[in-house]
LUMROBA-722406 format. One line per 5 residues: number of its first residue (from 0); their letters; for each residue z, x, y of C-alpha. Coordinates in nm, 3 decimals. Layout:
N
NUM> a> Z,X,Y | ...
//
This chain:
421
0> mhkii> 2.836,-7.895,-8.247 | 2.863,-7.774,-8.607 | 2.706,-8.125,-8.701 | 2.440,-8.106,-8.477 | 2.330,-7.737,-8.603
5> ekifg> 2.343,-7.849,-8.974 | 2.075,-8.173,-8.840 | 1.842,-7.911,-8.659 | 1.861,-7.663,-8.980 | 1.975,-7.864,-9.278
10> wcypl> 1.662,-8.113,-9.337 | 1.429,-7.788,-9.437 | 1.555,-7.729,-9.798 | 1.608,-8.115,-9.890 | 1.245,-8.169,-9.818
15> lrkle> 1.118,-7.890,-9.967 | 1.270,-7.998,-10.310 | 1.173,-8.353,-10.262 | 0.846,-8.188,-10.298 | 0.925,-8.005,-10.620
20> iddai> 0.896,-7.642,-10.510 | 1.069,-7.419,-10.692 | 1.422,-7.334,-10.581 | 1.395,-6.978,-10.488 | 1.053,-7.008,-10.311
25> asyas> 1.182,-7.317,-10.144 | 1.544,-7.118,-10.006 | 1.312,-6.870,-9.846 | 1.095,-7.087,-9.729 | 1.314,-7.268,-9.548
30> lfini> 1.459,-6.983,-9.432 | 1.125,-6.876,-9.234 | 1.093,-7.176,-9.109 | 1.471,-7.195,-8.929 | 1.480,-6.868,-8.821
35> vilcf> 1.125,-6.962,-8.660 | 1.343,-7.304,-8.522 | 1.626,-7.082,-8.416 | 1.386,-6.844,-8.193 | 1.186,-7.103,-8.057
40> layai> 1.539,-7.332,-8.006 | 1.694,-6.957,-7.852 | 1.391,-6.905,-7.587 | 1.409,-7.290,-7.431 | 1.828,-7.256,-7.388
45> yvifk> 1.686,-6.914,-7.248 | 1.475,-7.010,-7.030 | 1.666,-7.341,-6.929 | 1.993,-7.225,-6.824 | 1.836,-6.896,-6.659
50> fvlis> 1.646,-7.114,-6.448 | 1.937,-7.377,-6.385 | 2.264,-7.105,-6.303 | 1.990,-6.877,-6.093 | 1.872,-7.160,-5.906
55> llvtt> 2.216,-7.323,-5.879 | 2.366,-6.994,-5.756 | 2.120,-6.864,-5.485 | 2.162,-7.243,-5.343 | 2.522,-7.175,-5.328
60> akktk> 2.464,-6.859,-5.193 | 2.272,-6.985,-4.934 | 2.539,-7.252,-4.809 | 2.858,-7.057,-4.876 | 2.968,-6.828,-4.600
65> tkfdd> 3.136,-6.605,-4.797 | 2.896,-6.280,-4.936 | 3.041,-6.271,-5.254 | 2.812,-6.499,-5.448 | 2.521,-6.312,-5.284
70> flvtn> 2.650,-6.003,-5.441 | 2.646,-6.195,-5.790 | 2.275,-6.300,-5.664 | 2.231,-5.927,-5.575 | 2.388,-5.831,-5.895
75> ktaky> 2.205,-6.068,-6.119 | 2.518,-6.216,-6.328 | 2.353,-6.576,-6.367 | 2.062,-6.386,-6.522 | 2.360,-6.190,-6.787
80> iahli> 2.489,-6.534,-6.806 | 2.186,-6.681,-6.935 | 2.193,-6.449,-7.170 | 2.494,-6.548,-7.319 | 2.429,-6.849,-7.374
85> pllfi> 2.152,-6.873,-7.639 | 2.317,-6.603,-7.806 | 2.614,-6.839,-7.890 | 2.391,-7.098,-7.974 | 2.295,-6.804,-8.276
90> yksvf> 2.590,-6.665,-8.315 | 2.667,-7.062,-8.454 | 2.380,-7.094,-8.644 | 2.350,-6.801,-8.842 | 2.625,-6.951,-9.081
95> vilnd> 2.452,-7.265,-9.134 | 2.057,-7.064,-9.164 | 2.214,-6.831,-9.395 | 2.436,-7.013,-9.562 | 2.239,-6.893,-9.907
100> fvywe> 2.248,-6.513,-9.801 | 2.589,-6.447,-9.782 | 2.474,-6.064,-9.748 | 2.261,-6.159,-9.475 | 2.493,-6.360,-9.317
105> tifgk> 2.769,-6.077,-9.285 | 2.533,-5.807,-9.166 | 2.342,-6.079,-8.867 | 2.673,-6.274,-8.817 | 2.852,-5.883,-8.714
110> lvgiy> 2.524,-5.795,-8.529 | 2.491,-6.063,-8.346 | 2.913,-6.077,-8.243 | 2.871,-5.700,-8.139 | 2.617,-5.818,-7.909
115> ivlli> 2.801,-6.073,-7.765 | 3.084,-5.824,-7.725 | 2.845,-5.631,-7.526 | 2.694,-5.889,-7.327 | 3.031,-6.040,-7.185
120> lliir> 3.100,-5.622,-7.058 | 2.802,-5.616,-6.923 | 2.912,-5.976,-6.712 | 3.219,-5.853,-6.627 | 3.046,-5.547,-6.535
125> tifna> 2.837,-5.748,-6.317 | 3.077,-5.936,-6.181 | 3.325,-5.617,-5.995 | 3.026,-5.445,-5.909 | 2.979,-5.775,-5.676
130> lrdhl> 3.341,-5.777,-5.605 | 3.308,-5.423,-5.476 | 3.028,-5.489,-5.256 | 3.210,-5.785,-5.187 | 3.477,-5.607,-5.012
135> kqkpr> 3.334,-5.300,-4.869 | 3.124,-5.517,-4.656 | 3.541,-5.587,-4.473 | 3.711,-5.317,-4.247 | 4.037,-5.365,-4.380
140> ysdkp> 3.897,-5.214,-4.759 | 3.612,-5.014,-4.619 | 3.781,-4.690,-4.678 | 3.944,-4.764,-5.024 | 3.889,-4.607,-5.297
145> idsyi> 3.759,-4.930,-5.462 | 3.498,-4.752,-5.690 | 3.788,-4.579,-5.860 | 3.999,-4.886,-5.916 | 3.702,-5.041,-6.067
150> qvvmi> 3.615,-4.775,-6.304 | 3.946,-4.809,-6.440 | 3.956,-5.084,-6.528 | 3.599,-5.063,-6.674 | 3.738,-4.783,-6.904
155> ilwvi> 4.006,-5.009,-7.007 | 3.783,-5.284,-7.096 | 3.516,-5.062,-7.267 | 3.817,-4.950,-7.513 | 3.873,-5.261,-7.613
160> gvavi> 3.511,-5.361,-7.651 | 3.502,-5.036,-7.872 | 3.775,-5.115,-8.057 | 3.687,-5.491,-8.089 | 3.298,-5.391,-8.220
165> iskif> 3.446,-5.171,-8.476 | 3.706,-5.397,-8.633 | 3.360,-5.619,-8.666 | 3.194,-5.351,-8.803 | 3.419,-5.215,-9.093
170> ginqk> 3.664,-5.565,-9.067 | 3.983,-5.402,-8.932 | 4.241,-5.561,-8.784 | 4.254,-5.484,-8.445 | 4.618,-5.488,-8.395
175> dlltl> 4.612,-5.155,-8.654 | 4.262,-5.008,-8.528 | 4.468,-4.975,-8.134 | 4.797,-4.806,-8.330 | 4.552,-4.557,-8.508
180> lgais> 4.368,-4.475,-8.245 | 4.675,-4.381,-8.042 | 4.855,-4.170,-8.325 | 4.480,-3.962,-8.350 | 4.458,-3.999,-7.918
185> aviil> 4.635,-3.620,-7.919 | 4.382,-3.468,-8.186 | 4.065,-3.644,-7.992 | 4.162,-3.518,-7.643 | 4.232,-3.159,-7.825
190> ifrdt> 3.844,-3.150,-8.003 | 3.664,-3.318,-7.727 | 3.853,-3.180,-7.415 | 3.527,-3.007,-7.233 | 3.334,-3.347,-7.316
195> ilgfv> 3.648,-3.587,-7.202 | 3.643,-3.326,-6.847 | 3.224,-3.379,-6.847 | 3.247,-3.746,-6.868 | 3.579,-3.749,-6.574
200> asvqv> 3.357,-3.473,-6.344 | 3.029,-3.715,-6.431 | 3.229,-4.027,-6.369 | 3.335,-3.928,-6.005 | 3.036,-3.722,-5.890
205> svndm> 2.769,-4.018,-5.947 | 3.042,-4.291,-5.800 | 3.113,-4.063,-5.485 | 2.796,-3.894,-5.457 | 2.877,-3.565,-5.437
210> irigd> 2.578,-3.435,-5.567 | 2.222,-3.563,-5.625 | 1.889,-3.400,-5.829 | 1.681,-3.199,-5.531 | 2.035,-3.154,-5.374
215> witmd> 2.056,-2.774,-5.202 | 2.380,-2.684,-5.317 | 2.612,-2.322,-5.304 | 2.857,-2.203,-5.524 | 2.980,-1.877,-5.449
220> kfgad> 3.223,-1.864,-5.785 | 2.928,-1.911,-5.996 | 2.649,-1.745,-5.769 | 2.422,-2.087,-5.693 | 2.261,-2.101,-5.426
225> gdvie> 1.937,-2.325,-5.521 | 1.784,-2.663,-5.575 | 2.006,-2.886,-5.835 | 1.724,-2.948,-6.097 | 1.906,-3.116,-6.368
230> inlat> 2.319,-3.283,-6.433 | 2.416,-3.333,-6.787 | 2.748,-3.475,-6.899 | 2.850,-3.130,-6.923 | 2.676,-2.906,-6.710
235> vkvrn> 2.491,-2.903,-6.391 | 2.128,-2.687,-6.380 | 2.045,-2.511,-6.054 | 1.753,-2.334,-5.974 | 1.799,-2.023,-5.654
240> fdntt> 1.610,-1.929,-5.451 | 1.507,-1.617,-5.663 | 1.395,-1.859,-5.924 | 1.675,-1.787,-6.180 | 1.874,-2.074,-6.347
245> ttvpt> 2.224,-2.092,-6.291 | 2.441,-2.386,-6.533 | 2.776,-2.471,-6.360 | 3.057,-2.629,-6.592 | 3.039,-3.011,-6.435
250> yslis> 3.375,-3.030,-6.430 | 3.434,-2.744,-6.184 | 3.246,-2.939,-5.947 | 3.577,-3.146,-5.845 | 3.786,-2.873,-5.961
255> dsfrn> 3.629,-2.628,-5.716 | 3.465,-2.629,-5.374 | 3.092,-2.592,-5.335 | 2.833,-2.637,-5.047 | 2.622,-2.922,-5.017
260> wrgml> 2.326,-2.872,-4.746 | 2.263,-3.239,-4.793 | 2.351,-3.328,-4.470 | 2.220,-3.082,-4.300 | 1.903,-3.123,-4.460
265> nsdgr> 1.921,-3.494,-4.362 | 1.979,-3.445,-3.955 | 1.773,-3.374,-3.689 | 1.831,-2.970,-3.703 | 1.974,-2.697,-3.905
270> rikrh> 2.255,-2.467,-3.709 | 2.245,-2.100,-3.581 | 2.570,-1.970,-3.551 | 2.595,-1.608,-3.478 | 2.755,-1.375,-3.340
275> ilika> 2.727,-1.023,-3.104 | 3.035,-0.770,-3.010 | 3.014,-0.673,-2.678 | 3.181,-0.360,-2.574 | 3.499,-0.500,-2.318
280> ksirf> 3.502,-0.173,-2.139 | 3.120,-0.257,-1.986 | 3.217,-0.582,-1.885 | 3.287,-0.582,-1.521 | 3.285,-0.738,-1.130
285> lnede> 2.927,-0.713,-0.970 | 2.833,-0.631,-0.593 | 2.573,-0.750,-0.402 | 2.311,-0.513,-0.432 | 2.369,-0.604,-0.802
290> lqdlk> 2.361,-0.956,-0.779 | 2.057,-0.918,-0.555 | 1.870,-0.760,-0.831 | 1.987,-1.021,-1.142 | 1.816,-1.281,-0.874
295> kiqli> 1.483,-1.137,-1.004 | 1.584,-1.346,-1.307 | 1.390,-1.595,-1.290 | 1.620,-1.832,-1.495 | 1.924,-1.758,-1.320
300> tsfid> 1.808,-1.705,-0.985 | 1.913,-2.069,-0.876 | 2.284,-2.047,-1.016 | 2.351,-1.731,-0.874 | 2.272,-1.863,-0.513
305> trqae> 2.434,-2.219,-0.578 | 2.776,-2.000,-0.716 | 2.756,-1.701,-0.498 | 2.747,-1.963,-0.198 | 3.070,-2.112,-0.364
310> idkfn> 3.228,-1.819,-0.409 | 3.182,-1.669,-0.055 | 3.297,-1.992,0.082 | 3.577,-2.002,-0.082 | 3.696,-1.619,0.002
315> innki> 3.642,-1.702,0.365 | 3.800,-1.997,0.394 | 4.122,-1.830,0.189 | 4.054,-1.542,0.401 | 4.020,-1.268,0.084
320> dktls> 4.019,-0.909,0.113 | 3.707,-0.805,-0.065 | 3.744,-0.424,-0.028 | 3.893,-0.453,-0.347 | 3.667,-0.641,-0.573
325> ingrn> 3.944,-0.751,-0.786 | 4.005,-1.027,-0.524 | 3.955,-1.332,-0.526 | 3.609,-1.520,-0.680 | 3.389,-1.266,-0.847
330> ltnfg> 3.097,-1.305,-1.075 | 3.113,-1.071,-1.377 | 2.803,-0.919,-1.547 | 2.896,-1.071,-1.875 | 2.960,-1.452,-1.759
335> lfrky> 2.619,-1.368,-1.595 | 2.446,-1.262,-1.935 | 2.618,-1.595,-2.068 | 2.468,-1.843,-1.845 | 2.149,-1.656,-1.886
340> itqyl> 2.154,-1.705,-2.257 | 2.199,-2.078,-2.223 | 1.952,-2.089,-1.966 | 1.694,-1.926,-2.239 | 1.803,-2.113,-2.519
345> enypg> 1.795,-2.440,-2.323 | 1.400,-2.371,-2.217 | 1.352,-2.208,-2.573 | 1.109,-2.477,-2.801 | 1.243,-2.434,-3.127
350> lnkdm> 1.568,-2.567,-3.080 | 1.672,-2.939,-3.076 | 1.845,-3.001,-2.737 | 1.974,-3.322,-2.818 | 2.234,-3.144,-3.045
355> illcr> 2.500,-2.875,-2.962 | 2.417,-2.635,-2.759 | 2.612,-2.357,-2.595 | 2.697,-2.001,-2.577 | 3.059,-1.901,-2.611
360> qlqpt> 3.278,-1.622,-2.600 | 3.542,-1.585,-2.902 | 3.899,-1.454,-2.954 | 3.839,-1.044,-2.900 | 3.902,-0.828,-3.176
365> qhgip> 3.930,-0.463,-3.186 | 3.550,-0.428,-3.204 | 3.473,-0.581,-2.920 | 3.439,-0.967,-2.764 | 3.245,-1.171,-2.987
370> leiyt> 2.962,-1.381,-2.764 | 2.816,-1.665,-2.999 | 2.538,-1.850,-3.018 | 2.560,-2.145,-3.164 | 2.297,-2.417,-3.136
375> fsndk> 2.064,-2.614,-3.405 | 1.712,-2.528,-3.477 | 1.457,-2.796,-3.533 | 1.283,-2.670,-3.798 | 1.496,-2.657,-4.109
380> rfeny> 1.299,-2.480,-4.350 | 1.440,-2.186,-4.483 | 1.148,-1.893,-4.339 | 1.136,-2.065,-4.012 | 1.467,-2.088,-3.909
385> eyims> 1.484,-1.752,-3.972 | 1.241,-1.691,-3.773 | 1.361,-1.880,-3.495 | 1.668,-1.695,-3.538 | 1.581,-1.359,-3.488
390> difdh> 1.360,-1.443,-3.254 | 1.615,-1.545,-3.051 | 1.880,-1.259,-3.096 | 1.572,-0.984,-3.076 | 1.558,-1.162,-2.674
395> ifasi> 1.923,-1.124,-2.658 | 1.936,-0.760,-2.785 | 1.626,-0.641,-2.523 | 1.766,-0.814,-2.240 | 2.181,-0.715,-2.258
400> vyfdl> 2.093,-0.374,-2.104 | 1.979,-0.558,-1.798 | 2.325,-0.683,-1.719 | 2.494,-0.354,-1.766 | 2.651,-0.400,-2.121
405> eifel> 2.659,-0.295,-2.468 | 2.671,-0.384,-2.778 | 2.943,-0.231,-3.013 | 2.839,-0.036,-3.300 | 3.022,0.185,-3.539
410> psegk> 2.991,0.572,-3.452 | 2.767,0.739,-3.670 | 2.884,1.005,-3.941 | 2.631,1.262,-3.747 | 2.779,1.149,-3.430
415> nviee> 3.160,1.198,-3.572 | 3.080,1.546,-3.695 | 2.921,1.684,-3.316 | 3.198,1.549,-3.103 | 3.481,1.746,-3.425
420> e> 3.297,2.060,-3.365
//
């Protein structure tokens, strides 16, 4: 190949000398002509190989059953390889064209060599990305941290690549360079600790898709509650809802816990999860007269009729003595109230009926029995969400008296003084 390159670029200078052109002028003129020829040939080689490689890879991908070559096409591996071939041609040609210009030959040769190293790393990265995408399609590897493995390999390759680049720039032996880097690694880690931690965190945040710009996150430790507006190597900026800005160290996103509301914003509803406390002593069985009054509440009229018929049938068949309400089966004011709230929520227009909707009783506490509403609003905007939730609980507070139930409240100081007196 060296002889071919000499024939391509070695004709100009002798020809100019035969035309009795000055030696210095002939040298610079031949240099200019050879550079033009080199650029033209390099571009022609690039176009040809790009067309051939891409066409060959696309055709192969269509004919084969494996998806790996399809991902090679998607990640543009052939395009990067097509860049490498003319670059190797340029690298070999430099030493012929610049033979009389030693200084520029050295500089240009180093630059081309550095570019070749970077291009090889990019080609390897596209291959690994195609391998990653291919393995993620297989159920066997779908839950494996493939990104982390590839990331570690690429970090090692980049370290080696940087060592090769430094050795080319300064003419240092690669073994001596690696030995020197190993000796000063402890000092480097100490000096650039925050930068290294930020880099690791940035990679993990990016690979695991933990946060994106525009995400709403909450991080109580730093008082952050708002939208992410900037993600840097060392910090993440959050614009809070009061228009203040909180700066969070990037590393804290993987060392501390935080809440990302992206899933809620991408879902079909925003959760409402709130409870009220019912006084335990206000819960009791209902007699016939009270049931008749509660039947006037339209949302539970049919429920009371159906359930009471089932209860009466059970009590009669089992000859239950109903002189005491505790005997047999009975309806309670608390149970009917839960059913009423459930029916009210199912008829409320601001809730998503395709998601969980329930009114449940939680573990009793020293302050009473919690009655929790667990449902999802169909409007996720903050102000509308708060309005829907407040509207629901306004109705709950107002309707609870119809079931002769009481909400727990701590005694006021004035009341305590009166009782003591």
